[in-house]
N, C-alpha and C positions, 0 to 999 in steps of 0.2 A: 551309204556304206553297204546297205543290203544289195544295191544294184551291182556293186563291184564284186561282191561274193557270188551273185548269180552269174555274172559275166565270166568268172573264173571257173565255174562249175564245168567239169569235163575237160578242163585244160590243166591237168596235173603235170607235175614235173616229169621229165623223161624217166628218171629213176623210179618214180611211183608207177608210171605206166608199165615199165619193165617188170616190176614185181607183181603186177596184177595180170600179166600175161602168163601163158603156159609155163610151168616150171621147167619143161624140157627145152624150151627155146634158149639158145645162147645169144646174148646181145653182142652185136659187132661194134656198137657205139659209133657207127659210121653214118648216122642219120643226116649229118650236115655235109657229107661228101657229095660230089657231083655223081649223077647217075651213069655217066659214061667216062671212059678213059680219055685223057688228053692224047695227043699224038705220041707215038712210041719214040723213045730216044734212039739216036743212031746206035746201031749194033744190037738192039733189042727186037726180038720177034715174038709173035703170038705163041709160037711153039716153045720159046724159052720160058714164057710166063706159065704155060701149061705144064712144062717139065718142072719148073720151080715149085709149082703147087704140089706135084708128086713128091719131090725131094723134101720140101718144107714139112709135109705131113707124113713122110716116111723115113728114109735113111738119114736125113739131116737132123731129125729129132727136134726141129725148131718149135713145133707146136707144143711141146711139153712145157716150155716156159712162156711162150707167147700166146698160147691158147689155140684151139683148133680153128677158131674163126679169126685169129689174130687180135683178139680182144684183150690180151694181156692176162697175166696170172699174178695173184698176190705174192709178194716177196720173191718174184722170179723175173719174168720178162715184161717189158712195157707193151702197151697196146700198139699195134701197128696200123690198125684201121682208122685211127684218128689223125694220122700224120706221124712224123718222126720227131723225137725230142732232141736228139743229140747231134744230128748231122743234117746237112742240107738235103732236101728231097730230090736228090739226083741219083740216077742209076749208078754212076761211077762212085759216088760217096757211099752208097749202100753196099756196093761190091767190095769196096775197101774195108768197110766195117765187118761184113760177113767173113772176109778173108782173115782179118787180124783179130777179131773179137774185141772184148772190152773188159777191163779189170773191174772187180766188184766195187771198188771205191768210186768209180765213175757211174756204175749202174745204179748206185744207191739202193742196192738190194744185197741180201746175204750171199749171193752167188755172182760169179763173173759170167760174161757171155763168151763161151769158147769160140775161138776162130775155126772156120771151116766145119761148122756143124757141131752137134752135141758130142760126137766122138773125135772131132778134129780130123776126120778122114775124107771129107768131101774133095772131089777133084776140082780143078779150076773151072771146068765146064759146069759142074753141079753148083758151085758157088755163084757163077754168073747167072744161072737159071734161078736160084733162090733170090738173088738180088733183083732180078726182073720181076719175080712174083711179089716180093715185098714192095717194090716200087709201085706195082699195079694196085695192090690192096690198100696202100697208103694214100692212093689218089682217087679212088672211086668207091661208091657204095656197092657192096656185094662184089660179085665177080661178073661184070657185064660184058664178057667177051665169049666168043665161041669156045665151048669146052669148060667154061666156068661153072662152078657149083652154086646152087642155091644155099646149100648148107653142107658142112662137114661133120654134122652131129653124129653120124653113124660110126665115125672113127673112134677108136679108143687107144689108150697108150699101148696096149698089146697089139692090136690089129694094125695100127698105123706103121709100126716099125716091126716087120715080121720076125726079125731075129732077136729083138730085145728080150722077150720072154724065154726063148730057147737059150740065148747066151747066159742069162741070169741063172737058169736051171743048171746049165753045164758048169758054171763057176761054183755053184753050191755043191754039185756032185763031186767036183774035183777037190774042194777044200776040205781039210781034215776036220772032223767033228770033235769038239773038246770033250 
């Protein structure tokens, strides 16, 4: 029995290793994903993936529920970096989901996934780009493509969507104070 314990020493569970790492690091939970992307689907380009990254972390507001690294957030959006739970891992299925959204009863969380981004205002092209980015991060470890990021940790809710804080302040300024 002692030999088994010695053999296991240093081989802690992934969750234990994550907690012993720097508290600043955000776990993507993509350790088992391939290190490179498969062939891009028809109609998907590297530029779409790069643009989708920008929209996912910016005007789309997707990162608020799905996390800045796509790792998922409690009682909000599922992790994307470990694959997809509700739909086939195809770009067209992801595009349809991002376009239509998902009601809260299906998400099994207290909130629904809005169609066309957090504000419901993404253009068809932006939706296609977000779908391409989600397809990519659901299939590979990290962002192993030209223009991919090692980390998005420098983003914050306010800085990622430049108008969010300003719009919130403006709404408070316009609303009557009781």
